[in-house]
N, C-alpha and C positions, 0 to 999 in steps of 0.2 A: 145626527151626531152619533158617533160610534159609542159603544159601552165604555171603552177606555177613555175617550175624550170627555164623556160625561163624568166619569169617575174623577179624572184629573181636574176638571172644572170645579166640581163640588169640593174636592180636597183643597184646591187653591183658595177657594172663596170661604172656607170654613173659618169662623171667628171664635167659636167656642166648641167644646167637645160634643155638645148636643147636635151641632150641625152635621156631625158625621154619622149619626144614628141612621141605620138602614143602608149605609153606603156599601157595606159588605154583606151580601146575602147570608142569611143564617139558614139553618135547617139541614145542615150537613149531619154528619154522625155526631156521636157524643164524645168523640176523641178516641184515642187508643190506637192500637195497631190497624193497619189497612192492608188488605190483600193486594198483591201486585196486579192481579187481574182486574181489580176494581178501580185502579187509577186510570183516569181519562186523559187523553191527549199526551200520553207519554211517548218519548222518542222510540223509534224502532230499534235503535242501537244505543248502547251505553258505553262510555259517555257519548252524548250526542256530538255530532260534528259542528263546525262553525255555523252559526245561524244568528238571526236577529229577531227581536220581538218588536212588533209595530208599536210606535209610541214611546220607545225607549232608546233614543239616540245616546250614544256614549257621552256621559257627562251633562246631558241636556237637563237644565233646570234642577239638577240634584241639590245644589246649594240652596236654592229658593225653597225647594221642598223640605229640606232639612230644617231650615229656619221656621217654616210653617208648622212642622211637626213639633219642634221645640216650643213654639209659642202656644200650641194647643196643650202640650204636656204641662207647661207652666200654668196655663189657665185652669186645667183640671186640678192641679195641686192646691190652688187657691180656694177651691170649693170646700 
């Protein structure tokens, strides 16, 4: 299973905020400005030309994802 499909599966199956712990890797910087040279996987030209991101078909499951996020936000507020 690809990293993105694992991410999507865990996001879709989450029932409470704690289910999302560790879903996004931590350990990046402490925030703040980032040097252009330090950005990985940036396009060679800007703005980038037409392209697609695997796993993100236009409109695919966005409504279901939005509903899941709303449910998780509501669950977090109840704590």
